[in-house]
NUPA-527519 format. One line per field, with one value per residue (C-alpha): residue number from 1; residue in three letters; z, x, y. Coordinates in steps of 0.001 Angstrom, whole numbers, plus 524288, in hexadecimal, padded with zeros to 5 digits. Each point is the difference from the previous one (the first is absolute). Layout:
pos = NUM  ...;
code = ALA  ...;
up = Z  ...;
east = X  ...;
north = Y  ...;
// end
This chain:
pos = 1  2  3  4  5  6  7  8  9  10  11  12  13  14  15  16  17  18  19  20  21  22  23  24  25  26  27  28  29  30  31  32  33  34  35  36  37  38  39  40  41  42  43  44  45  46  47  48  49  50  51  52  53  54  55  56  57  58  59  60  61  62  63  64  65  66  67  68  69  70  71  72  73  74  75  76  77  78  79  80  81  82  83  84  85  86  87  88  89  90  91  92  93  94  95  96  97  98  99  100  101  102  103  104  105  106  107  108  109  110  111  112  113  114  115  116  117  118  119  120  121  122  123  124  125  126  127  128  129  130  131  132  133  134  135  136  137  138  139  140  141  142  143  144  145  146  147  148  149  150  151  152  153  154  155  156  157  158  159  160  161  162  163  164  165  166  167  168  169  170  171  172  173  174  175  176  177  178  179  180  181  182  183  184  185  186  187  188  189  190  191  192  193  194  195  196  197  198  199  200  201  202  203  204  205  206  207  208  209  210  211  212  213  214  215  216  217  218  219  220  221  222  223  224  225  226  227  228  229  230  231  232  233  234  235  236  237  238  239  240  241  242  243  244  245  246  247  248  249  250  251  252  253  254  255  256  257  258  259  260  261  262  263  264  265  266  267  268  269  270  271  272  273  274  275  276  277  278  279  280  281  282  283  284  285  286  287  288  289  290  291  292  293  294  295  296  297  298  299  300  301  302  303  304  305  306  307  308  309  310  311  312  313  314  315  316  317  318  319  320  321  322  323  324  325  326  327  328  329  330  331  332  333  334  335  336  337  338  339  340  341  342  343  344  345  346  347  348  349  350  351  352  353  354  355  356  357  358  359  360  361  362  363  364  365  366  367  368  369  370  371  372  373  374  375  376  377  378  379  380  381  382  383  384  385  386  387  388  389  390  391  392  393  394  395  396  397  398  399  400  401  402  403  404  405  406  407  408  409  410  411  412  413  414  415  416  417  418  419  420  421  422  423  424  425  426  427  428  429  430  431  432  433  434  435  436  437  438  439  440  441  442  443  444  445  446  447  448  449  450  451  452  453  454  455  456  457  458  459  460  461  462  463  464  465  466  467  468  469  470  471  472  473  474  475  476  477  478  479  480  481  482  483  484  485  486  487  488  489  490  491  492  493  494  495  496  497  498  499  500  501  502  503  504  505  506  507  508  509  510  511  512  513  514  515  516  517  518  519  520  521  522  523  524  525  526  527  528  529  530  531  532  533  534  535  536  537  538  539  540  541;
code = MET  THR  THR  ALA  SER  GLN  SER  LEU  PRO  GLY  GLU  ARG  LEU  ARG  VAL  ALA  VAL  VAL  GLY  GLY  GLY  CYS  ALA  GLY  LEU  SER  SER  ALA  LEU  HIS  LEU  ALA  PRO  LEU  VAL  GLU  LYS  GLY  LEU  LEU  ALA  SER  PRO  ILE  ASP  ILE  TYR  THR  HIS  ASP  ASN  PRO  SER  MET  SER  HIS  GLN  ARG  ASP  ILE  GLY  VAL  GLY  VAL  TRP  SER  THR  ALA  LEU  ASP  PRO  PHE  ARG  PHE  GLU  GLN  ASP  ARG  PRO  SER  HIS  GLN  LEU  ALA  TYR  GLU  SER  LEU  ILE  GLN  ALA  GLY  THR  TRP  VAL  THR  ASN  VAL  GLY  TYR  ARG  THR  PRO  ASP  GLY  SER  TRP  LEU  MET  LYS  SER  HIS  LEU  PRO  SER  ASN  HIS  SER  GLU  VAL  ASP  GLN  ARG  ASN  MET  PRO  ALA  LEU  LEU  PHE  LEU  ARG  GLU  LYS  ASP  LEU  TRP  ASN  SER  LEU  SER  THR  ALA  VAL  HIS  TRP  GLU  GLN  GLN  ARG  GLY  MET  ILE  GLN  ILE  HIS  ALA  GLN  GLN  LYS  VAL  THR  GLN  LEU  TRP  GLU  GLN  SER  THR  ARG  PRO  PHE  SER  THR  HIS  LEU  MET  ILE  GLU  ASN  GLN  LYS  ASN  LYS  ASP  LEU  SER  LEU  PRO  THR  GLU  ARG  ASP  TYR  HIS  VAL  ILE  ILE  ALA  ALA  ASP  GLY  THR  HIS  SER  LEU  LEU  ARG  GLN  GLN  TYR  GLY  GLY  HIS  ASP  VAL  GLU  ARG  ARG  VAL  ARG  LEU  THR  GLY  THR  GLY  ALA  LEU  PRO  MET  PRO  LEU  ASP  ILE  PRO  ALA  GLU  GLY  GLN  HIS  ALA  SER  ALA  ALA  ASP  TRP  ASN  GLU  MET  GLN  ARG  GLN  THR  GLY  ILE  GLY  LEU  GLN  ASP  ARG  HIS  TYR  THR  VAL  TYR  ARG  GLY  ASN  ALA  PRO  LEU  THR  ARG  GLU  GLU  MET  GLY  LEU  ASP  ASP  THR  SER  PHE  GLN  THR  TRP  GLY  THR  GLY  ASN  SER  MET  ARG  PHE  ALA  THR  VAL  PRO  MET  VAL  TYR  PRO  VAL  GLY  ASN  ARG  LYS  GLU  GLU  ARG  GLN  VAL  TRP  PHE  ILE  THR  CYS  ASP  ASP  PRO  GLU  ILE  ALA  GLN  GLU  THR  ASN  PRO  ILE  LYS  ARG  ARG  ASP  MET  LEU  LEU  GLU  LYS  PHE  HIS  GLY  TRP  HIS  ASP  PRO  ILE  ARG  ARG  ILE  VAL  GLU  ALA  THR  ASP  PRO  ASN  GLU  ILE  LEU  ALA  ASP  ARG  ALA  ILE  ALA  HIS  ARG  TYR  ALA  THR  SER  PRO  VAL  LEU  ASN  PHE  ASN  HIS  VAL  VAL  GLU  LYS  MET  ARG  GLY  ILE  ARG  PRO  PRO  ASN  SER  GLY  SER  GLY  PRO  PHE  ILE  ILE  PHE  VAL  GLY  ASP  ALA  PHE  MET  THR  ILE  ASP  PRO  ILE  LEU  ALA  GLN  GLY  PHE  THR  VAL  GLY  MET  GLU  GLY  ALA  TYR  ILE  MET  LYS  LYS  ALA  ILE  GLU  LYS  ALA  CYS  VAL  LYS  CYS  GLU  ARG  ASP  PRO  THR  LEU  ASN  TYR  ASP  PRO  TYR  LEU  LEU  GLU  LYS  VAL  LEU  LYS  GLU  ARG  ASP  GLU  SER  ARG  MET  LYS  ARG  LEU  VAL  CYS  LEU  LEU  ARG  ALA  THR  GLU  LEU  VAL  GLN  PHE  LEU  GLY  GLN  PRO  SER  GLY  THR  LEU  GLY  GLN  PHE  GLN  THR  LYS  ILE  LEU  ARG  PRO  VAL  VAL  HIS  MET  ILE  PRO  ASN  LEU  ILE  LYS  SER  PRO  ILE  PHE  ASP  ARG  VAL  LEU  LYS  TYR  SER  LEU  GLY  ILE  THR  PRO  PHE  ARG  THR  VAL  ALA  ASP  VAL  HIS  GLY  ASN  ASP  GLU  ASP  ASP  THR  SER  LYS  ILE  ARG  LYS  ILE;
up = 62774  80AE5  80DFB  809EC  7FE37  80C17  7F9B2  80B76  80C99  80CC5  8089D  7F9DC  807E7  80013  800BD  801B3  80062  8071E  7FC0B  7F260  7FDE0  7F969  806D0  801B1  7F1E9  7FC3C  80A6A  7F81C  7F217  803FA  804CD  7F5B1  7F6D3  80B97  7FF13  7F193  801A5  80B35  80CBA  80540  801D9  7F7B7  801AD  8070C  80777  802C9  80A61  80063  80A73  7F6CA  7F26F  7F98A  7F2F6  807CB  80D31  7F643  7F4CC  8062A  7F587  80608  7FB4D  80683  7FAD0  7FEC4  7FDCC  7F5A0  80C18  80387  7F028  7F855  807E5  7F5F8  7F63A  7FFA8  7FF53  7F16F  7FE67  8084D  7FAD5  80B8B  80349  7F50C  7FFA7  80CB2  7FD83  7F22B  80609  80A97  7F656  7F618  80CE4  80568  7FDCF  800E7  80A59  7F8B7  805D0  80E1E  80A69  80EAD  7FFE6  80BC3  80264  7F674  7F686  7FE2C  7FD2D  8081B  7F6AC  7F497  7FCAD  7F459  800F8  7F47F  7F709  7F977  802A9  7F8E4  809D5  80A78  7FC04  7FE1A  80B82  80A66  8043E  7FF8F  7FBB0  8035F  7FB8D  80490  7FC1F  80761  80C91  7F7C4  7F3AB  80965  8064A  7F136  7F971  80AF1  80079  7F163  80081  80C72  7F6ED  7F519  80B2E  805BC  7F2BA  7FF09  80DB2  807D4  806D9  8075A  80624  80AE0  80340  809EE  80A18  80BD6  804FC  80ED3  8051B  7FDA4  804A9  80DB5  7FFE3  7F390  8013C  7F4AE  80179  7F6C5  7FC11  8050A  7FB08  800F0  806D3  7FA6B  8056E  7FD68  7F81F  806AB  80E4D  80289  80B8B  7F982  7F908  7F7D8  7F9EE  7F17A  7F814  7FC05  80AA2  7FA7C  80537  7FC2F  80286  7F94D  809D2  7F458  80A46  80175  807E5  80925  7FFDA  80780  7FE59  804AD  80B44  805C1  7FBBD  7FD96  80997  80815  80627  7F90C  7FEF4  80DF8  7F6F3  7FA61  7F3EB  80164  7F165  7FE7A  802C1  80F51  80092  7FEA2  80B92  7FA13  7EFFE  7F5AC  80B50  7F9F5  80483  7F3FD  806E6  8068A  80FB4  8088C  80BA6  80738  8045E  80E21  7FC2C  7F3AE  80606  7FBE8  800E3  7F901  7F467  7FF91  7FDFB  7F5EC  7F68A  8035C  7F8C8  80348  7FAB5  7F6C6  80303  7F36D  7F6C2  7F12F  7F889  7F228  7F28E  7F257  7FA56  7F102  7F95B  7F770  7FFF9  7F2D9  8051D  80D6E  7F5D3  8059E  7FC71  8051C  80CA4  80C91  80BA3  80F1B  80807  80EB5  8075C  81148  80AB4  801C0  7F3A3  7F5B0  7F307  7F29B  7F52A  7F1F1  7F4C8  7F2FA  7FD4D  7F0DC  7FF37  7F597  7FFCD  7F4B4  7F416  805D6  809BD  80BF2  8089D  80DA6  80A60  80B20  80C12  80FD6  809CF  80CFA  80C54  80E88  8039E  80817  7FC7C  7F15D  80354  80788  7F6D4  7F946  7F569  7F355  7FAA7  80C5B  802B5  7F2AE  801B5  80CED  7F8EE  7F67C  80ADF  80620  7F609  7FB08  7FACA  7FA7F  7F0F9  7F669  7FA6B  80D59  80133  7F2C2  8015D  80AF5  7FDC4  7F4F5  80520  8043E  80EFC  801B2  7F939  8090E  807B9  80E16  80864  80B3F  7FF90  8080C  7FE50  80750  80B53  7FBA1  7F5E7  8024A  7FBBC  7FAE5  80A32  7FF85  80B7E  7FFFC  80B87  808B4  7FD0B  80404  80B17  80597  7FE02  80261  80A45  7F842  7F549  7F3A6  7FF6E  7F5FD  7FF75  7F672  7FFC2  7F8A3  7F5C8  7F9B6  801F4  7F702  7FFC2  7F3A2  7FD73  80B08  806AA  80219  802E1  7FB26  7FF65  80006  7F2FA  7FEF3  7F503  7FA87  7FEB2  80739  7F408  7F99C  80D42  8022D  7F076  80271  8097E  7FA43  7F561  80AC9  807CB  7F3E3  7FD69  80E85  7FDBA  7F396  8038B  80C0F  7F536  800E2  80440  80F26  8056F  80D6E  7F916  7F307  7FFF4  7FF83  7F34F  8063C  809F4  80D6F  806CE  7F265  7FED0  80DC7  7FE42  7F222  806F5  80926  7F73B  7F7C4  80A93  80338  7F0A8  80339  80D36  7F92C  7F535  80A98  8074C  7F490  7FD67  80EFC  7FF4E  7F3A8  805DC  80E07  7F593  7F683  80F9B  80375  7F42E  7FA20  80CFF  80A07  80D4E  80A3B  80183  7F4B0  7F61D  801E6  7FD9E  7F431  7FA26  80235  7FE28  7FA41  7F4F7  7FA10  80092  7F8B0  7F6E7  7FBB4  7FDB6  7F1EC  7FACB  7FBA3  80CD3  80776  7F49B  80244  80FFB  7FDDA  7F690  80959  80C40  7F7BE  7FBE7  80D68  80492  7F5F8  8064D  7F65B  8065B  7F8D7  806D5  7FCD8  7F095  7FB0A  80002  81095  801B2  7F821  80764  7F27C  7FFDF  7F4FA  7F6FF  8014A  7FBE9  7F5D0  7FA93  80112  7F8F8  7F52B  8005A;
east = A0FCB  802DA  80686  7FDAE  80852  8092A  8063A  80008  8077D  7FA53  7F910  7F23C  7F55C  7FD7A  7F1FF  7FB53  7F1EB  7FB2F  7F45F  7FD48  7F214  7F93A  80472  80EA7  7FF67  7FB46  80849  80BC0  7FB9E  7FB4D  80F57  806E9  801B9  805FA  80A46  801FC  80189  80C1B  7F6FE  7FE11  80B19  7FD13  7F9BD  7F34D  7FFDA  7F295  7FFB2  7F5BD  7FE4A  7F810  801C6  7F6C3  7FE19  7F791  7FA3C  7F967  7F860  7F144  7F6DE  7F5A1  7FB13  8068A  7FD11  80B15  7FC21  80502  8074D  809EB  80220  800B8  80EAD  80557  7F712  8078C  80C9D  800FF  80CF9  801CC  7FF16  7FB6D  7F6FF  7F946  800A2  7FB3B  7F3C4  7FDD2  80046  7F5F9  7F6E9  8001E  7FF11  7F364  7F22A  7FC5A  7F302  7F715  7F0C5  7FF5B  7F4DE  7F9E0  7F4B3  7F5F7  7FE08  7F489  80677  7FBA1  80B18  8036A  80A34  8070B  80A82  80C7B  80DE5  808B6  80466  80B55  80930  7F9A2  7F367  80815  806A1  7F399  7F9E9  80C75  7F9BC  80796  7FEC5  7FE3F  80799  7FD44  8091C  8063E  80777  80B25  7FFE3  8010B  80C3E  804EF  7FFFE  80700  80894  80240  8047D  80849  807D6  8032F  80622  80773  80730  803D6  8055A  7F6F8  7F8D8  8042C  7F671  80498  7F4AA  7FFA3  80865  7F5E2  80426  7FDE9  80485  80A82  80D54  7FF82  80FC6  80288  80B9C  7FB20  7F918  7F425  800BA  7FF49  7FFC7  7F095  802E3  7FC7B  7F9F5  80B17  7F66B  80AB3  7FDC4  7F21B  8060D  80B68  80029  809CE  801FC  7FEF6  80EC9  7F9F6  7F97C  7F57B  7FB97  7F1A3  7F77C  7F43B  7F7AB  7F6EE  7FED3  7F231  7F54A  80951  80ABA  80A1B  807A9  7F27F  7FE0B  80C31  80408  7F1EC  7F978  80A26  7FE7A  80C0A  7FC38  7F7CA  7F56D  7F762  7F6F4  7F2A7  7FC20  7F5F8  7F446  804B9  800A8  7F1CD  7F84F  7F313  7FDF9  8001C  80872  80E98  8087E  804DF  80E14  7FF4B  7FF7F  80E4A  804DC  8094F  80DBF  7F9F2  7F3E4  80691  806D3  8047C  7F1CA  7F96A  8094C  7FCEF  7F1E5  8020B  808A8  7F751  7F26B  7F260  7F713  7F565  7F47A  7FDC0  804BF  801D5  7FE58  80466  8008D  7FF47  7F316  8037A  7F455  7FE54  7F80B  7F923  7FAFC  7FA0E  7F75D  80821  8062D  80E31  7FAFC  8090D  7F8A6  7FEDC  7F3DA  7FE52  7F852  7FCC4  80806  809FF  8088A  7F9E4  80220  80471  80506  80588  80751  80341  80CB7  80604  80D7A  809F8  802FD  80A60  7F7BA  7F291  7F7FF  7FBE1  7F2C3  7FFC2  7F49A  8077D  7F7F8  801D4  7F741  801DB  7F9A1  800BC  7FB40  80A03  7FB0D  801F4  80E4F  80361  7FAD9  80C70  7F742  8019E  7F3DA  7F7A8  80475  7FCE9  7F088  80112  802B4  7F4E0  7F576  807D9  7F9BA  7F4A6  7F650  80855  80006  80259  80B89  80778  7FB8D  8038E  80EC2  80291  7FA6D  8096C  80BC4  808D3  7FD50  80F47  80571  7F4E7  80A3D  7FB17  80747  7FEB2  7FEA3  809A4  80726  80AD1  7FD08  80A11  80674  80D96  809D5  80E10  80A8D  80943  807E5  802B5  80C62  7F69D  7F515  80A9C  804DC  7F18B  8002B  80B5A  803F3  80DC4  8024A  805B1  81004  7FE6B  7FBE9  7F636  7F1BD  800A0  7F77C  7F439  7F555  7F4C3  7F27E  7F84E  7F4A9  7F9CA  80D17  7FB47  7F1BC  7F707  7F367  7F0E0  7FF1A  7F274  801F5  80C7A  80979  80BF1  80867  7FC8A  8058B  80BA5  8049C  7FC18  80866  80C09  7FF27  7FE39  80C76  807D5  7FB9F  805BA  80D62  8033B  7FDEA  80A8C  809A2  80829  80C9F  7FF6A  805BD  80341  80957  8045D  803D8  7F1AB  7F7C7  7F221  7FC85  7FADD  7FA2D  7F965  7FB4D  7FA5B  7F8FC  7F92A  7FBF4  7F91C  7FA0B  7FC85  7F9D3  7F6FE  7FAB5  7FEA0  7F913  7F5BE  7FDBC  7FE5B  7F71A  7F628  800C7  7FC78  7F734  7F8DB  801E4  7F863  7F510  7FDD2  8026E  7F3DB  7F7C6  8037C  7FF8F  7F680  7FABA  7F720  7F602  8082B  80063  7F109  7FD49  807B1  7FD17  7F0A4  80157  80BC4  801B5  7F315  802B1  80C43  7F96E  7F682  80A6F  803EC  80BE0  803C1  80137  80614  80A83  8081B  7FFBD  80539  809C0  80532  800EE  806DD  80A21  80028  80378  80CE9  804F6  7F9C7  7F977  7FC9B  80C32  807DA  8034F  804A1  80F00  7FD35  7FDDD  80CE4  80652  805D0  805FD  7FBFF  80AC8  7FA1F  7F2ED  8033E  80694  7F3A4  7F758  80A62  7FD2D;
north = 1EA09  80B76  8008A  8096D  80AFC  8037E  80958  80A6D  800DB  7FD4F  7F773  7FCF8  7FC54  7F0D5  7FBCA  7F2C3  7FB39  7F47B  7FA3A  7FB2A  8018E  80A71  80AAD  7FA9C  7FF52  80E0E  8061D  7F95E  80380  80D55  801DE  7F942  80CDE  80627  7F594  80196  81100  7FABD  80637  7F3F3  7F484  7F41B  7F6CB  80137  7F380  7F8C4  7F70C  7F6A9  7F4C5  7F638  7FC17  80AC0  7F78C  7F7C6  807A2  80AE3  7F7AC  801F5  7FFAE  8072F  80E50  80BF8  80D96  80C30  80DF2  806F1  809BB  7F469  7FCFC  80DDD  800EF  7F66C  80464  80D1C  7FB7D  7FE82  7FEC0  7F49D  7F439  7F80B  809CD  7FF63  7EF83  7FF78  80B56  7F8A6  7F155  80390  8072B  7F3A2  7F710  806D7  80614  80DC5  80248  80754  7FF3F  7FD0E  800CB  7FE93  7F867  7F835  7F232  80088  80563  80CD7  80AB6  80A6F  8065A  7FDFB  807AD  7FE48  800AE  8033E  7F664  80631  80A34  80B77  7FDAD  7FF00  80F54  805B5  7FB32  800E8  7F185  7F4AD  7F3E7  7F1EB  7F525  7F1CB  7F455  7F4AA  8019E  7F79C  807CA  80CB4  7FA32  7F844  80E6C  806D2  7F474  8003B  80ECD  7FD36  7F4EA  80ADC  80873  7F4F5  7FD01  80CAA  80118  80962  7F4C2  7F462  7F629  7F661  7F83E  7F55D  80A01  802C3  80E03  7FEFF  80C59  808A0  800D4  80A0D  80045  8091C  80780  8081A  80B89  7FE5C  7F250  7F17B  7F2EA  7F74F  7F3D1  7F342  7F2F2  7F543  7F670  7F45B  80554  80791  80642  806D5  80CA1  80665  80B8F  802AA  804F0  80C9E  80A58  80918  80D0F  7FDD2  7F43C  7FE5C  7F6CE  7F8F4  7F516  7FE8E  7FFF0  7FA7A  806EF  7FB45  80EE5  8055A  7F97B  8026F  80DF9  80630  80710  8059A  80D24  80835  80CBE  7FFE2  7FF13  7F598  80032  7F725  8005A  7F326  7F852  80071  80DE1  80116  80308  7FEE8  7FC2B  808C9  80906  7FEBD  80D00  80599  803FD  7F1DA  7FE92  8013C  7F856  805B3  7F9AB  7FF68  7F91B  7F6A2  7F392  7F337  7FA8E  80A8E  7FEE1  7F25B  80356  80B36  7F73E  7F67D  7F944  80141  7F76A  8057B  7F59F  7F972  7F571  802DE  7F4C7  80174  7F727  80204  7F971  7F9C0  805BC  80D05  80A59  7FBD8  7F1FB  8056E  80A7B  80D2A  80BFB  80342  8076D  7FCB6  7FFB7  7FFDF  7FC8D  80472  7F70D  802D1  7FA9A  7F757  807E7  7F983  804B8  7FA56  805A8  7FB15  8065A  7F901  7FD32  7FC28  7FC18  7F9F0  7F0A1  7FEC2  8054A  8001D  80774  7FAC2  805B6  7FDFE  804E7  80691  7FF73  80205  7FCA2  806A1  7FC7D  7FDEA  7F06B  7F9A7  7F187  8027D  806C1  7F1CC  7F8F2  7F893  7F70B  80971  7FA81  80133  80D1A  80438  7FA72  8079D  80C2B  7FD89  7FDD4  80C86  8057A  7FA24  80960  809C0  80576  7F852  7FD4C  7FEEB  7F20C  7FC7C  80704  7F95C  7F2A8  7FFE6  80177  7F3D1  7FFF1  7FD18  80B21  80A7F  805FE  8059F  809CB  807FB  80D78  805FB  80EA5  80608  808F9  80AC9  80387  7FF12  80D00  7FEB0  7FE08  80BC7  7FD4C  7F1B9  802F3  80706  7F2AA  7F795  80765  7FF82  7F271  7F8D8  809D2  8027B  809D3  7FB8A  8038B  809F5  80ED5  80174  7FC40  7F251  7FC2E  802B3  7F6BC  801D4  7F5FF  7FE91  7F80F  7F71C  80406  80C29  7FE80  7F4AB  80661  7F9F8  7F862  80584  80A43  7F693  80A8D  7FA2D  7FBE0  80E58  8069C  7F676  80415  80D76  80203  7FA59  809B5  80B18  7F969  800E5  80EB1  80317  7F97E  80479  80E5A  7FC5C  7FB91  80DE0  80234  80133  80D9A  7FA5F  7F63E  800CD  7F039  7FD79  7FFD9  80131  80A40  7F580  80CDF  80249  7F2AD  8008B  80D49  7FB59  7F338  806D5  80905  7F514  7F7F9  809B0  7FF32  7F27B  80162  80981  7F689  7F3BC  806F1  8030C  7F282  7FC87  80955  7FA9B  7F1F1  801C3  80817  7F393  7F79D  80801  800A6  7F0A7  7F7C2  8069D  7F947  7FF30  80BCA  80A21  7F346  7FF52  80F19  7FEE3  7F3A7  80766  80E34  8036A  7F524  80447  80CFA  7FE9E  7F793  80AA1  80ADF  800C8  7FA8B  80C2F  805FE  7F299  7FDB5  80DEB  7FC22  7F2C1  8043F  80B02  7F736  7F69E  808A5  805A2  7F0B2  802A1  80D18  8088C  80A6E  80E16  80324  7F424  7FC65  7F26A  80741  80163  7F11D  7FD38  80A17  80620  80D2E  80BE4  7FA75  7F334  80338  80926  7F32D  7F71B  80995  8017E  7F20E;
// end
């Protein structure tokens, strides 16, 4: 067993990760090799307020695109990364044949996604892995445990971070404040202080709520669904608000959530495609009005020495009566009645699902994304009226996963964006792990780190804008209502149905790649934030 190298003199970056979900574990895993190289102080500390092994064990199927998995695959010299990648692949199923349908069963379009790495490379088209949510978390957790055994990562379970210590005398670091388990009104500082705090504490992130959205540089980037003056009109560079127009009420709106006007019902049906007499094509069916949509994906996963197959499905609709129904059996019956007359095998799939295992979640999203906090001391001074007693700018706070932005679930890219963000954050930190010219006692450059974080944030925003545009497009096409909905149902969809699939499929592929941030001007390497050396290494692999 090896331990972290600490041979070089000087102060190294100390990093804390707040949150033990997939975004938090991915962040720690990507940073672990930098600890062994001696670039970061040992260990990377993960703080989670719950018992991770109990809170991330849902059987529901989730999708992760290969853009989030590739950073693990390409790190071939790191056993933990190979362990994570191989575990994920073994636990899931590559989605291959996909299509869109209408309620009467007609196919609007069919396409084929890559099922292996050579196909991904040949078509420059990402692949989609479907697996149980608990298998996703367990695969990452196993890899983290490997790093923990070697001193690179340390997990602090049931340690709720309430805020940061705002009176630090250190110019570029501070302590986390941990809730006292015996007295919830009291928080105590951690023993270590940290230069970088990665906020991966989810949709309701306390760090986002307190420190996100402040007008530090007199200009506030507003990139998100809330920046839409009308559908499909997301400014490429984001909107901005001046300091004079930005007050605390607007900040709370900026970091807040918005209702997306539908509820998502999800389940795993214990049926096989063979039993249903179907092929392996995953499909999504678009209705008209009330945000009605159905989708299903076959998922095969290991259970001991055998394989189990489930049909992962979800339904969306905006019906208050169904959403408010608390009896699981009655709620399932109401869903079946709502979608009465829709094509086979929708009814069979929903009927086969245990009503007690059908999840119901209101679709919500953050109005705006949250950029990193690069001048913590200025934020504290603005909030409290008193600047921390030091001469620096304070620690950096980087938001990843749902803390960065909870995205409308219509394209199911939440896990993908979170894991991509974890790798982009690692690349930024790695670049700043050099001797500081202004202060030779530091083995990192805080001024360079600030610059790099700004650059990487711009890259993340460009990727996010692509996803938001695609989200609004799918929302517009897949969940029409009113007069426009009648136009799409009676005119547009029949026209699309008549167009040869040979023409439609490439258009679908282009939109899909665009939603992942891949355009004629942006490659997968740009999505990852890789530089030329990284790209050359990946090509060799």
